[in-house]
Every structure is written in C-alpha cells, then in structure tokens.
C-alpha positions in Angstrom: -29.6 12.0 -40.5 -26.5 9.9 -41.6 -27.8 9.6 -45.2 -27.9 13.4 -45.5 -24.2 13.6 -44.8 -21.4 13.3 -47.3 -19.4 10.1 -47.5 -16.3 12.0 -46.3 -18.1 13.3 -43.1 -19.5 9.9 -42.4 -16.0 8.4 -42.6 -14.7 11.0 -40.1 -17.5 10.2 -37.7 -16.9 6.5 -37.9 -13.2 6.9 -37.4 -13.5 9.2 -34.3 -16.0 6.7 -32.8 -13.7 3.8 -33.5 -10.8 5.5 -31.9 -12.5 6.5 -28.6 -16.1 5.5 -28.7 -17.0 9.1 -29.3 -16.6 10.0 -25.6 -13.0 11.2 -25.4 -11.1 13.7 -27.5 -9.1 12.2 -30.3 -5.9 14.1 -31.4 -5.9 15.4 -34.9 -2.7 13.6 -35.8 -4.2 10.3 -34.7 -7.2 10.8 -37.0 -4.9 11.8 -39.8 -2.7 8.7 -39.4 -5.7 6.3 -39.3 -7.3 7.8 -42.3 -4.2 8.5 -44.4 -5.0 12.2 -44.7 -2.7 15.2 -44.1 -3.2 16.7 -40.7 -3.9 20.1 -42.1 -6.7 18.7 -44.2 -8.1 16.9 -41.2 -8.0 20.1 -39.1 -10.0 21.9 -41.8 -12.7 19.2 -41.9 -13.0 19.0 -38.1 -13.4 22.8 -38.0 -16.2 22.6 -40.6 -18.0 19.8 -38.8 -17.8 21.7 -35.5 -19.2 24.9 -37.0 -22.3 23.2 -38.6 -25.7 24.4 -37.5 -26.2 21.0 -35.7 -22.5 20.3 -34.7 -21.4 16.7 -35.2 -18.2 17.1 -33.2 -16.8 19.3 -30.5 -13.3 20.5 -31.6 -10.6 22.3 -29.7 -7.3 23.3 -31.3 -4.4 21.2 -29.9 -6.9 19.0 -28.0 -8.6 17.2 -30.8 -12.2 16.2 -31.3 -15.0 14.2 -29.7 -18.5 13.5 -31.0 -21.6 15.4 -30.0 -24.8 13.4 -29.4 -25.8 14.1 -33.0 -22.4 13.0 -34.3 -22.5 9.8 -32.2 -25.9 8.8 -33.6 -24.7 9.4 -37.1 -21.6 7.3 -36.5 -23.6 4.5 -35.0 -26.0 4.6 -38.0 -23.1 4.1 -40.4 -21.7 1.3 -38.3 -25.1 -0.4 -38.4 -25.2 -0.1 -42.2 -21.6 -1.4 -42.5 -22.0 -4.4 -40.2 -25.4 -5.5 -41.6 -24.0 -5.2 -45.1 -21.0 -7.4 -44.2 -23.3 -10.1 -42.8 -25.6 -9.9 -45.8 -22.7 -10.2 -48.2 -21.5 -13.4 -46.4 -24.9 -15.0 -45.8 -26.8 -14.1 -49.0 -24.1 -13.6 -51.6 -21.4 -16.1 -50.6 -18.6 -13.7 -49.7 -16.0 -14.9 -47.2 -15.4 -13.0 -44.0 -12.1 -11.6 -45.4 -13.8 -10.1 -48.5 -16.7 -8.1 -47.0 -15.0 -5.1 -45.3 -14.0 -3.1 -48.4 -17.3 -3.9 -50.2 -19.3 -2.7 -47.2 -17.2 0.4 -47.0 -18.3 1.4 -50.4 -22.0 0.4 -50.0 -22.7 1.8 -46.5 -22.8 5.4 -47.8 -25.5 4.8 -50.4 -28.1 2.5 -49.0 -31.4 3.9 -47.7 -32.9 3.3 -44.2 -35.6 1.2 -45.9 -32.9 -1.0 -47.5 -31.1 -1.3 -44.2 -34.3 -2.4 -42.5 -35.0 -5.0 -45.2 -31.6 -6.5 -44.8 -32.0 -6.7 -41.1 -35.4 -8.4 -41.4 -34.1 -10.8 -44.0 -31.2 -11.8 -41.7 -33.5 -12.2 -38.7 -32.4 -9.0 -36.9 -28.8 -10.3 -36.2 -26.7 -9.1 -33.3 -23.2 -9.6 -34.8 -21.4 -9.2 -38.1 -19.2 -12.0 -39.6 -16.2 -10.9 -37.5 -18.2 -11.0 -34.3 -18.5 -7.3 -33.9 -21.9 -6.2 -32.4 -24.4 -4.5 -34.7 -26.0 -1.4 -33.3 -29.8 -1.8 -32.7 -32.5 0.0 -34.6 -32.4 2.6 -31.8 -28.6 2.9 -32.4 -27.5 1.3 -29.1 -24.3 -0.7 -29.4 -24.7 -4.0 -27.5 -22.1 -4.8 -24.8 -18.9 -6.6 -25.9 -16.1 -8.3 -24.1 -12.9 -6.4 -23.3 -11.0 -9.6 -22.6 -8.4 -10.4 -25.2 -7.0 -13.7 -26.2 -3.6 -12.1 -25.3 -4.7 -12.1 -21.6 -5.4 -15.8 -21.3 -3.0 -18.4 -19.8 -2.6 -22.2 -19.8 -5.6 -24.1 -18.6 -8.1 -21.4 -19.4 -10.8 -22.1 -22.0 -12.8 -19.5 -23.9 -15.1 -18.8 -26.8 -13.9 -16.5 -29.6 -16.2 -13.4 -29.6 -14.8 -11.1 -32.3 -11.7 -10.2 -34.4 -11.1 -6.4 -34.2 -8.9 -6.1 -37.2 -10.7 -6.5 -40.6 -7.5 -6.9 -42.7 -8.0 -9.8 -45.2 -4.6 -11.4 -44.5 -5.3 -11.7 -40.8 -8.8 -13.0 -41.3 -7.7 -15.6 -43.9 -4.9 -16.8 -41.5 -7.3 -17.1 -38.5 -10.0 -18.7 -40.6 -7.4 -21.3 -41.8 -6.6 -22.1 -38.2 -10.3 -22.5 -37.3 -10.3 -19.4 -35.1 -13.6 -17.8 -35.9 -16.4 -16.3 -33.8 -18.2 -18.8 -31.5 -15.3 -21.3 -31.7 -14.2 -22.8 -28.4 -10.5 -22.9 -27.6 -8.3 -23.9 -24.7 -4.9 -22.5 -23.9 -2.2 -25.2 -23.6 1.0 -23.2 -23.3 2.5 -19.7 -23.0 6.0 -18.4 -23.7 7.0 -15.4 -21.5 10.0 -14.8 -23.7 8.1 -14.0 -26.9 4.5 -13.9 -25.5 3.4 -16.6 -27.9 0.2 -18.5 -26.9 -0.3 -22.2 -27.6 -3.9 -23.2 -28.0 -6.2 -26.0 -29.0 -9.2 -25.3 -31.2 -12.2 -27.5 -30.4 -12.5 -30.4 -32.8 -8.9 -30.0 -34.1 -5.8 -31.9 -33.1 -2.9 -29.7 -34.1 -1.7 -27.0 -31.6 -2.0 -23.5 -32.9 0.7 -21.0 -32.0 -0.1 -17.2 -32.1 2.0 -14.2 -31.4 1.1 -11.2 -29.4 0.3 -9.0 -32.5 -2.5 -11.4 -33.3 -3.8 -12.3 -29.9 -4.2 -8.6 -29.0 -6.7 -8.3 -31.8 -8.9 -11.3 -30.9 -11.5 -10.9 -28.1 -13.0 -13.8 -26.1 -15.4 -14.8 -23.4 -14.3 -17.2 -20.8 -15.9 -20.7 -21.0 
C-alpha cells in the first residue's frame, strides 16, 4: 500500500508514528513543528487523509490525529524501507552512520517491495539499522526496544549501547568519535547532580567521556 501513496503522505504517516507510535492523538501544531510546515497546511492534509476511502488517520479538530490500522501499516512499511536503506548504504556502499539518514529519506519513497526484499536478503535479514533502531519485520511488526536511557544510569552501572534516537549528523559524528556506538559496552564512573553530566568509560578506551543531559537523553541502553 505504501508505494501507492504520495511521498508527502508517507512523510506525514512516518511523523505521526514517530511522535506517538500511532496509538495516541498527536496535536496538529506538534506535527507542524516537527515537519516545518504551517499549521493550516498540516490541518488541510490531515483532513484529506482522514476523508480517504480507506482512511489513513483518524482526525478530530482541536484534538489532533492518530493512525488507523491502514495508516500504521503504511508508516511501518516506510520505516522498514528507510532503515534497510540506511544499513545498505553503510554496509554495501561505505557511507558512515552520520551520512545515511538524508539519503534514505530520499530513496525510501521510490524503491519497490521487490527491491526492499532483495536488500533485506543481501544483508541477512537484519534486525537493526546503523543507529541501532529496530527494523520492522516483513510482517510489519516493530521489534521490542529498550526504554532505558543513558541519562537514567548512575555510577557503578554498566550497559550496552542499544540505539541513538537522534539522526542528526553532528551528534552522530561526536558520539562515533567517542566510541559510543551500538553494541559498545560502557560503565558509568561519575555523575554531577548540579549539571546532570555523566562520566563514563567506554570498553577498550582509557579516557573518561563526559556527556551532558541533552545527549544522554537521546541514547538508549540495555543494562549489562
């Protein structure tokens, strides 16, 4: 279904899903802010999507929008396209993890389901993209993911980096330079209550890394 939708509609579905997993209503102004589109234009598009023969969203004025089952499947299909493409760009074409997001954003709208399947098979049916984000299955089920943030850890605790939620290149380059990438083991060595800075040791590295709350809130971990 997703391939039959316009790129604009696909982007709306992905954004609504990203904001609330498709299950809760997302205010129009929040969608507008995330997408950089005027609220009036967003309202018009939401009304159009809700009025389709097979509605992709449920929209209520002043209450925002949530995805219908059809809309959720279409959103997950695009997320699968995007994350498989990101991994393919890294593994097969030599892109770094901070370069793939914008490329995948452009390509996700045009690849066929056959091309998606060939990528998946070539990569060995991967479970996660280069940032550690789970890749929806062929049946469009999103695997479970940790809700524990690096921000929540305290001295003495050890963990494995699971994923980085923010795809902005500057953040990814910084974290990569510190060795903080998915599947890396770290241990918390200190915490400053005054500024919420975390001090941590990356496995195999001697220098202590200091991270502020704006970064640690965007990195998810599993205790180890």
